[in-house]
C-alpha positions, 0 to 999 in steps of 0.5 A: 500500500502506498501512503502519500505525502500529507498536507498540514491543516493550516493549508486546509484552513486557508482553503475554507476561507472565502476566496475572492479573486483579484485583478490583476490575477495573482499567479503563484509558483513555489519551488526550487529554481532549478532545471527540472521545475522549468520556472523559465517556461513560466517567465516566458509565458508571462511575457505572452499573456494578454490578461492582467496578471502578476506572478510571485515566484517563491523559492530559491536555487541555482537558476535564480540569477539566470531567471532574474536576467531573463525577466530583465531582458524580456522587460517584464514588470509583473514578476516578483522574486520572493526568495524562500518563505516558510511559516506564516509568510508561506501561508500568506503567499498561498492566501494571497494568490489566485492560481497556482502554476507548476511548469515542471518537466517531471515531479514525484508527489509534489508537496507544494501542489498539495499545499496549493490545492489545500489552500483552495487554489485553482491549479495549472500544471504540465501534463507530466508524470507526478502532476497528471495523477494529482490534478487530472479532473481537478485542475488544468493540465497543459499538454505539450507544456510550452510557454505559449500553451501555458500563456493560453491556459492562463488567459482562458482561466483569467477571463472566466471567474466561474471556472476559477471558483469551480477549480478552487472548490475541486482543489480543496475537495481533492486535498482533503483526502491528503490531510494528515488526519485522513492519512493516519486513518488510512495507515491504521486501516492498513495496520489492522489488516496486516495484524488481523491477517496474522502476518 
């Protein structure tokens, strides 16, 4: 039996608050600024987006300087690098965002995705292993994840408040299955079966 990552109650508490979507739409990326996460794909997408959006990049890593110079080169004014955040500051980043975007090439079981879903954020992610399983039927999967296709997906969502609300609800519902409380119940059930089976 596979027991997945769990998500803390403090993220689920944010998800239960009434979510008001902002103008400009606040996009959020949380993760290591490294090749696998492909944050440059998101930076390039922001340069192509027609809607009024703002991107917060939370995290640090070996590609940060390269990304900052890409932002400067493209003349983008609506991206902020927040560095690594934790505790209340990280919770606030989720609380103040409207949409969580994950442009990675591959993922394991990304905890940031569970946190974002628990906080009730609509998700846009690459249609790749590790993201697909978690957000299929819940968020928006970008097939052939290029900057152009991410920009298109973000534009479509930005102009659709009903869809934003619907995806927000779906995220929270799915994330509740991953609360530590639920996972511990699942673990106890597995344990009972093992012990009951006389192994």
